[in-house]
C-alpha positions as CSV (number, residue, x, y, z in Angstrom):
1,M,-0.1,0.0,0.1
2,L,1.4,3.2,-1.0
3,I,0.2,6.4,1.1
4,T,1.4,9.9,-0.2
5,I,1.3,13.0,2.0
6,D,1.4,16.2,0.0
7,G,1.2,19.8,0.8
8,P,3.1,23.2,1.3
9,D,6.3,23.6,3.6
10,F,5.3,23.9,7.2
11,A,1.8,22.3,6.7
12,G,2.6,19.5,9.0
13,K,3.4,16.7,6.7
14,S,6.6,15.2,8.6
15,T,4.9,15.6,11.8
16,I,1.8,13.7,10.5
17,I,3.9,11.0,8.8
18,A,5.8,10.5,12.1
19,A,2.5,10.3,14.0
20,L,0.8,8.0,11.2
21,S,3.6,5.7,11.0
22,R,3.3,4.9,14.6
23,A,-0.3,4.5,14.4
24,L,-0.1,2.0,11.6
25,A,2.5,0.1,13.5
26,E,0.5,-0.2,16.4
27,R,-2.5,-1.4,14.5
28,G,-0.2,-4.3,12.8
29,Y,0.9,-2.8,9.8
30,R,4.6,-3.1,8.3
31,V,5.4,0.3,7.7
32,C,8.3,1.8,5.8
33,L,9.0,5.6,5.1
34,S,9.4,6.8,1.7
35,R,12.1,6.0,-0.8
36,T,11.6,9.3,-2.6
37,S,14.8,11.2,-3.2
38,L,13.3,14.5,-2.5
39,T,13.2,13.8,1.4
40,R,15.0,10.5,1.9
41,G,17.1,8.3,-0.2
42,W,20.5,8.3,-2.2
43,M,19.9,11.4,-4.1
44,V,18.9,13.7,-1.2
45,P,22.6,15.0,-1.1
46,L,22.4,16.0,-5.0
47,V,19.0,17.4,-4.3
48,E,20.6,19.8,-1.4
49,W,23.5,20.6,-3.9
50,A,21.1,21.7,-6.8
51,Q,19.4,24.2,-4.7
52,R,22.7,26.4,-4.1
53,P,22.1,29.8,-5.1
54,S,25.2,29.4,-7.4
55,I,23.7,26.5,-9.3
56,P,21.8,27.5,-12.6
57,A,18.0,27.2,-12.4
58,W,18.3,24.7,-15.2
59,I,20.4,22.3,-13.6
60,K,18.0,22.6,-10.4
61,S,15.2,22.0,-12.6
62,L,16.8,18.7,-14.1
63,V,17.7,17.5,-10.8
64,F,14.4,17.8,-9.4
65,H,12.6,16.2,-12.4
66,A,15.2,13.3,-12.1
67,A,14.5,12.8,-8.4
68,Y,11.3,11.0,-8.9
69,L,12.6,8.6,-11.7
70,P,13.7,5.7,-9.0
71,D,10.1,5.4,-8.2
72,L,9.3,4.0,-11.8
73,F,11.4,1.1,-10.9
74,W,9.9,0.2,-7.6
75,R,6.8,-1.4,-6.5
76,V,5.6,-1.4,-2.9
77,P,5.8,-5.0,-1.5
78,R,1.9,-6.3,-0.8
79,D,2.6,-6.7,2.8
80,T,4.2,-3.3,3.5
81,V,2.8,0.3,3.8
82,F,4.9,2.9,2.4
83,L,4.5,6.6,3.7
84,Q,5.8,8.9,1.1
85,E,6.2,12.7,1.8
86,T,5.3,14.5,-1.4
87,Y,4.7,12.9,-4.9
88,W,5.5,14.0,-8.3
89,P,2.6,16.7,-8.6
90,R,4.8,19.0,-6.4
91,V,7.3,19.3,-9.3
92,L,4.6,19.6,-12.0
93,A,3.1,22.3,-10.1
94,Y,6.5,24.3,-10.3
95,D,6.5,23.7,-13.9
96,V,3.1,25.0,-14.5
97,V,3.6,28.2,-12.3
98,A,7.0,28.8,-13.8
99,K,5.9,28.1,-17.2
100,R,8.5,25.5,-17.8
101,R,7.0,23.8,-20.9
102,V,9.7,21.0,-21.5
103,G,9.8,20.1,-17.7
104,Y,5.8,20.1,-17.8
105,L,5.5,17.7,-20.6
106,F,8.4,15.4,-18.8
107,M,6.8,15.3,-15.6
108,R,3.2,14.7,-17.3
109,A,4.7,11.7,-19.2
110,I,6.3,10.4,-16.1
111,G,3.5,11.1,-13.8
112,W,1.2,8.7,-15.8
113,M,3.7,5.9,-15.2
114,M,4.1,6.3,-11.7
115,P,2.3,3.9,-9.1
116,K,-0.9,5.3,-8.0
117,P,-1.1,6.0,-4.5
118,D,-3.7,3.7,-2.7
119,V,-4.3,6.8,-0.3
120,G,-3.3,10.2,-1.4
121,V,-3.6,13.2,1.0
122,F,-3.0,17.1,0.5
123,I,-2.2,18.7,3.7
124,D,-3.7,22.2,3.7
125,S,-2.8,25.0,6.3
126,R,-3.4,28.7,6.1
127,F,-0.6,31.2,5.4
128,G,-0.5,32.5,9.1
129,V,-0.3,29.1,10.5
130,R,2.4,28.0,8.1
131,K,4.4,31.3,9.0
132,R,3.9,30.7,12.9
133,R,5.3,27.3,12.3
134,Y,8.2,28.5,10.7
135,Q,8.9,31.3,12.9
136,Q,8.7,28.6,15.8
137,S,11.1,26.2,14.1
138,P,14.5,25.7,15.7
139,D,16.3,26.2,12.4
140,Q,15.7,29.1,10.4
141,S,19.0,29.0,8.3
142,D,17.3,28.1,5.1
143,Q,16.8,31.5,3.3
144,R,14.5,29.9,1.0
145,D,12.0,29.6,3.7
146,A,12.4,33.2,4.8
147,R,11.5,34.1,1.2
148,R,8.3,31.9,0.9
149,F,6.8,34.0,3.7
150,G,8.4,37.3,2.6
151,P,9.2,38.6,-0.9
152,D,8.3,35.4,-2.7
153,R,4.9,35.2,-0.9
154,A,3.0,35.8,-4.2
155,F,4.7,33.2,-6.3
156,H,4.5,30.5,-3.6
157,T,0.5,31.2,-3.1
158,R,-0.1,30.5,-6.7
159,L,2.2,27.4,-6.6
160,I,0.4,26.0,-3.7
161,A,-3.0,26.8,-5.2
162,V,-1.7,24.7,-8.6
163,Y,-0.2,21.9,-6.4
164,K,-3.4,21.4,-4.7
165,T,-5.3,21.2,-7.7
166,L,-2.9,18.9,-9.4
167,S,-2.8,16.5,-6.4
168,R,-6.7,16.5,-6.2
169,R,-7.1,15.6,-10.1
170,H,-4.6,12.8,-9.5
171,G,-6.9,11.3,-6.5
172,A,-5.4,13.2,-3.2
173,I,-8.0,14.2,-0.5
174,V,-7.5,17.5,1.0
175,M,-7.4,17.8,4.8
176,K,-7.0,20.8,6.6
177,N,-4.1,21.3,9.5
178,N,-4.8,24.6,11.0
179,H,-4.4,23.2,14.7
180,E,-1.4,21.7,16.7
181,D,-3.4,18.2,17.3
182,V,-2.3,16.0,14.4
183,Q,-4.1,13.1,15.5
184,V,-7.1,14.8,14.1
185,V,-5.5,14.4,10.3
186,V,-3.9,10.8,11.4
187,A,-7.4,9.6,12.6
188,Q,-8.8,10.6,9.2
189,I,-6.0,8.7,7.1
190,L,-6.3,5.8,9.4
191,A,-9.9,5.5,8.3
192,L,-9.3,5.8,4.6
193,V,-6.4,3.0,5.2
194,E,-8.4,0.6,7.0
195,R,-11.3,1.1,4.7
196,G,-9.3,-0.5,2.0
197,R,-7.3,-2.9,3.7
198,R,-7.1,-4.9,6.9
199,P,-3.7,-5.1,9.1
200,R,-1.8,-8.3,8.8
C-alpha cells in the first residue's frame, strides 16, 4: 500500500507522517518510510546541492525532475505500507507556475507511469499558521523559507493553489491542518487506510 502526503512547507507533513507511522505500526501494519529522493534516499545530497544559489536554474530543475525517476522501478510489496512525503505533482506544479514547458511535458509523461497511491492526501494549512510554525522552528538558516513568507509570497501562493489542484486531480483528498493536534488528521487517514485493507 502506498500512502502519499503532499502539501506546502510547514503544513505539518513530516509531523503527520511520524504520527501516522506509529499509529499504523500499533495496528499491525508493516510500515516503511518513503524512498523518494526529495526527502530520503540516495539522491538527497544531490537535491540539496542543486538548491545552492550558485547552481543554474536549469540544473536545479533537471535534478528535481530526475528525483522521482527511481519510483518508476520500485513497487510497494503487498505486505508493506509505504509512507511517502510529497509526490510528483509537487514538481509538476512548479513547471506550471514557472511556465517550464519542457519540464511540464516530461513530468506529465512520467506521472502517468508512476504507481498510483492507494491513499493520497494533500495537507492544507492557512498562510498565517504555516508562517507561525516557521517562526517557531528551531532552524531558520534556510533563506528559501524566509523568502516563502516574505518577498516570494505571491509566487508561492500561486504555486500552492496549483499544487493542490494537481494533487486532487490525481486522487488526493484535501485535509486541513490549522491546529496543533495532528491526531485529528491521522485519524482521518487511518480511516481511509483501514477502509481499503486490513492489517496483517
